[in-house]
C-alpha positions in Angstrom: 99.9 89.2 117.2 100.1 91.9 119.9 103.8 91.2 120.4 104.4 91.5 116.7 102.6 94.9 116.5 104.6 96.1 119.6 107.9 95.1 118.0 106.9 96.8 114.7 106.0 100.0 116.5 109.2 100.0 118.5 111.3 99.7 115.3 109.2 102.4 113.5 109.6 104.7 116.5 113.3 104.3 116.5 113.4 105.1 112.8 111.2 108.2 113.3 113.4 109.4 116.0 116.5 108.9 113.8 114.9 110.8 110.9 115.0 114.3 112.2 114.7 117.6 110.4 117.6 120.1 110.6 117.0 122.2 113.7 117.1 126.0 113.3 120.0 126.2 115.7 122.0 123.9 113.5 121.8 126.1 110.4 125.0 127.9 109.5 125.3 131.6 110.5 127.9 132.3 107.9 127.9 132.1 104.1 129.3 128.8 102.8 131.2 127.7 99.7 129.6 124.9 97.6 131.8 122.2 99.2 130.8 123.3 102.6 127.1 123.3 101.6 127.2 119.7 100.4 129.2 118.6 103.5 126.6 120.3 105.8 123.6 118.7 104.0 125.2 115.3 103.8 126.1 115.4 107.5 122.8 116.8 108.8 120.6 114.5 106.7 122.7 111.4 107.0 119.9 109.5 108.7 117.7 110.0 105.7 119.9 107.8 103.5 118.6 104.5 102.4 122.0 103.2 101.7 125.3 104.3 103.3 126.8 105.3 100.0 123.9 107.5 99.0 124.5 111.2 98.6 122.0 113.8 99.9 123.4 116.6 97.9 126.1 117.0 95.2 127.6 119.9 93.2 125.8 118.7 90.1 122.4 118.8 92.0 123.0 122.4 93.1 124.0 123.5 89.6 120.8 121.8 88.2 118.6 123.5 90.8 120.1 126.8 89.8 119.6 126.1 86.1 116.0 125.2 86.7 115.5 128.5 88.7 114.8 126.6 91.9 117.8 128.1 93.7 118.8 131.8 93.6 122.4 132.3 92.4 125.1 132.5 95.1 126.8 135.8 96.0 130.5 135.6 94.9 130.3 131.8 95.0 129.0 131.8 98.6 125.7 130.4 99.7 123.7 132.0 102.5 121.5 130.5 105.2 118.5 131.2 102.9 120.2 129.1 100.2 120.6 126.2 102.6 116.9 126.5 103.7 115.8 126.5 100.0 117.9 123.4 99.4 116.3 121.7 102.4 112.8 122.4 101.0 113.9 121.1 97.6 115.3 117.9 99.2 112.0 117.1 100.9 109.9 117.9 97.8 112.0 116.2 95.1 111.3 112.7 96.3 107.6 113.0 95.3 107.2 116.0 93.0 108.4 117.0 89.6 110.7 120.0 89.0 107.9 122.0 87.6 105.7 121.3 90.6 108.5 122.3 93.0 108.9 125.5 91.0 105.2 126.3 91.4 105.4 125.7 95.2 108.8 127.2 96.0 109.4 130.0 93.6 106.7 132.3 95.0 108.1 131.7 98.5 111.8 132.5 97.6 110.7 135.4 95.4 109.0 137.0 98.4 111.0 135.9 101.4 114.5 135.0 100.3 116.8 137.4 102.2 113.8 139.4 103.3 114.9 141.7 106.1 111.5 143.3 106.6 108.9 141.1 108.2 108.6 137.3 107.7 111.8 135.6 106.7 112.5 132.2 105.0 113.8 130.9 108.3 110.5 132.0 110.0 108.6 129.9 107.5 111.0 126.9 108.0 110.6 127.1 111.8 106.8 127.3 111.5 106.5 124.3 109.1 108.9 122.0 110.7 107.9 122.9 114.3 104.9 120.7 113.7 107.1 117.6 113.2 106.7 116.1 116.7 102.9 116.2 116.6 102.8 114.8 113.0 105.2 112.0 113.9 102.9 110.8 116.6 99.9 110.9 114.2 101.9 109.0 111.6 102.9 106.4 114.2 99.3 105.7 115.1 98.2 105.5 111.5 101.1 103.0 110.7 100.0 100.9 113.7 96.5 100.7 112.4 97.6 99.8 108.9 100.0 97.2 110.1 97.4 95.6 112.3 95.0 95.5 109.4 97.6 93.9 107.2 98.1 91.1 109.7 94.4 90.2 109.3 94.6 89.6 105.6 95.1 86.2 103.9 93.8 84.4 107.0 93.4 81.1 105.2 96.8 80.8 103.5 99.5 78.5 104.8 101.7 80.0 107.5 104.8 79.9 105.3 103.1 82.2 102.8 101.4 84.5 105.3 104.4 86.7 106.2 105.2 87.6 102.6 101.5 88.3 101.9 101.1 90.4 105.0 104.0 92.6 104.1 102.7 92.9 100.6 99.3 94.0 102.0 101.1 96.6 104.2 103.1 97.9 101.3 100.0 98.2 99.2 98.1 100.2 101.8 101.0 102.6 102.3 101.4 103.0 98.6 97.8 103.8 98.1 98.0 106.3 100.9 101.1 108.0 99.3 99.3 107.9 95.9 96.2 109.7 97.2 98.2 112.3 99.1 100.4 112.9 96.0 97.2 113.5 93.9 95.9 115.9 96.5 99.3 117.8 96.5 99.3 118.0 92.7 95.7 119.2 92.6 96.5 121.9 95.2 99.5 122.9 93.2 97.4 123.2 90.0 95.2 125.8 91.8 98.2 128.0 92.6 98.9 130.9 90.2 100.8 129.6 87.2 104.4 130.7 87.0 104.2 130.5 83.2 101.2 132.8 83.1 103.0 135.3 85.4 106.0 135.1 83.1 103.9 135.6 80.0 102.1 138.5 81.5 105.4 140.2 82.4 106.7 139.6 78.9 103.6 141.1 77.3 103.8 144.1 79.7 107.4 144.8 78.7 106.5 144.5 75.0 103.8 147.1 75.4 106.2 149.4 77.1 
């Protein structure tokens, strides 16, 4: 069993090392056209693809984000570094959260820090958040090892030919429950944030009074 756990951890470690966030020094220092933005994102996040033919970002996605007020409009069809940073945040959020939840998280950040030349910038926020990735990766690795070890202890009395499938099923169930609980916590935290709709309604009422 110990050899199996060791091999599992080796493969997971390789995967974690391959899945890397976009380093600050890799961010573009010049404004980009849409084609350049999609090329940058698809190149930088290639290791995140499940299948080789998958697309990280497309023109349609960018247009949809703009329509849903997730992404500020480009300046003369050019996208700044802050646009790229916003798209990176959207990419990480969109796999687990709804558009409305992402709006509630991200819009207050972009409203205040997008192209902010005085004080904290969007890149400062990005650097701070993703600077924790190495420490978090180590914690994740330890937790995965614990769950995998637990999964190997399940279904002890079943025939050997059935055990591998059932062990993997147990492992998937434990991970899924973990994701489910964390998603609930994220959603509850979002629900405690100031409502964008309420802010919009208050602004509208204020204008009507004026």
